[in-house]
N, C-alpha and C positions, 0 to 999 in steps of 0.2 A: 748581510744578506743581499743577494744581486737581484735587480729588477726581474729576470726571468724565473729565478727560484720563488720570488714574493708572487710574481703571477701563477706558478705552478701551485704553490700552497693555497692560493686563493680559489683557484678552478677546482682543486681537489677537493676543499671545504665545500665548495657549490655541489659538485658533484655527490659528495656524502650526505649533505644536507636534502637534496633532491630524492636520492635514494631512499633515506629515512622517511622523508614525507611521503612518497609514493608507497611505502611498505606500511605505514600507518594508516595511509587512507584504505589500502586493500584490506587491512584488518579491522579497520573501524566499524564493522557491522558484522560481530559475531554473535551467535546465540547467547542469550541472557540467563536461560534457564529451561525448566521443562516443567509442564503441569500434567497431573494426572487425569485423564478422562473420567467421567462419572455418567452412569447410564441417567439419561434424562427421563423425568416423570412422564407417564402415557400423555401423548399429545402435546408435547412441551417443546419439541423441536420441529421447527417449521421448516421442511424439506423443499420448499417453493425455488425453482431456478437450480434444482439439484445439489441445495446445499446439503452440506455432510453435517452429522449429528455427531456428538462425542462417543466413543466408545469406552466403556468400563473397563478401567485398568490400563489402556494404552496410554503413552507419554507422548505429550506434544510439545514441539519447541517453542519457545517465546522470545521475543526480540524486543528490544527498546530503541533499536536504530532501524536505519534503512540506507539502503546504497545512497551515495552522493547524489544530488540533483544537478543535472548539466542542462545544456539546451537540447540534449537527445536521451534522456533518462530513459533506460530500459525498464518494463515492467509487464505484469501481467494483468489483462483486463478481466474482471469477473463481473457477472450479473448480480444486481441487487436491486430488492423492491423497497423503496424507500416509504411507501405508502402505510398507512395505518395497518396492523395485521399482516404486512408482509415481512419476507424474511430477514429483513434488516433489523428486526428486533424493535427496541423502542424509538422514541423521537430522536432526530438528529442532534449531535452534541454541540453544534454550532448555535444553534437558535431553538432547540428543544421542539422542533416542529416536524411535522411528516412533509414528503414532497411527493408530488404526483410523478408518475412514470414518463409522464410526457414533457418533463423539465429535465434538461441535462444537468444532472448533479451527479458528485461522487463522494466516496468517502475513502480516505487514504491510509495506508498502514501508518502505525505509530510514529515511526521515525518521519516520515515526510508529513504527516499530520503536525508534528513539532509544536505540540501544546497548545494547539489552536492557532498557530501562527499564519496558517493558510485558510482559516475559516472565512467565508464568504469572498474570497479571492477566486478568480479563474485560472483554469490550467488549459494549457492547449494539448489534446491528445491527436496523436498521428496513429494511424492503422488503417489496414486494408485499403492504401492509396488514398485515404481521405483524412481530413482532420475537422475537429469539432473543439469548441469552447465549452468547458464544463465549469459548475461552480462547486467548491469544494464546502460540503454541508456536515460532514461525519468523517468520524475515525473508524477505520476497520482495525479494531484492535489487536495488537501484534503481542502483548503482554498479558492477556488473560482470554478465558474461555471456558467453555464447558459447564456454565452457571446459565441460571435463569436472566441475568441482564445480559448476556450474550446469545440468548436464545438456544441454549445448549449446543452450540456451534463452537468447533476449534477455534484456537487462535488463529488470527489471519497472518500468512507469511509476510516477509518484511518487504515485498516488492509488488504489492497490491494496490491497483487502482479499482475501486469496487464501483461500478456505474450503473446508472438508471438504463432502463428500456430506450430512453431518449437518445442517449449517447451511442448504444449498438445501432440505432437505427441511422443516426447521423453519419456513422462510419461506413454504412452501407453493408454490414455483415447480415448475411442471409439469414432470417430467425432461427432454422433449422441447425445453424452454427454458433448460436449464443452459448454462453456458458464460461469459456475461457479462451483467449488469444492474445498474443505478444502485440504489445504496443510500445511506442515511446512517448514521453510527455514532457512538457515543461511549465514553468511558472508563464502566465499569460501577461 
């Protein structure tokens, strides 16, 4: 084998490996299943912050993964109340505590939460021309929902950063626009 054909073979193998790696990464976060919605018992679904309640018989997509994290991870910022009695349901996964709306805290979709590996770590959120550091305290469950443990709300999508009011304020989003907005984030 000549040197040039060896180089060509190595280059071809590299290109094939790179193509395969990108293809695997692009496919690395596919839906993992579906769950069927159940009608919440009267008064059991907290619709604060325009939270959705599960619909009887509707199927909701579940995920065990989230898109890969980068220095500029695209996500959807949603509004959550981490206080007792808020639409976040029970206490936070990381510390079994409730958190004030005045504290910049977030819940991450299941894949990003990564079995608690981001608990009590800060992420940097960029949106509306501003940035803020927020502490990860909870999981926005992408694998389950429509039950009492999840406040009879559907599973989270796989690209959610569910944030306290303090995060929305720090980003300078007008209060009447709170709910959902596109952001980017990274580990801080």
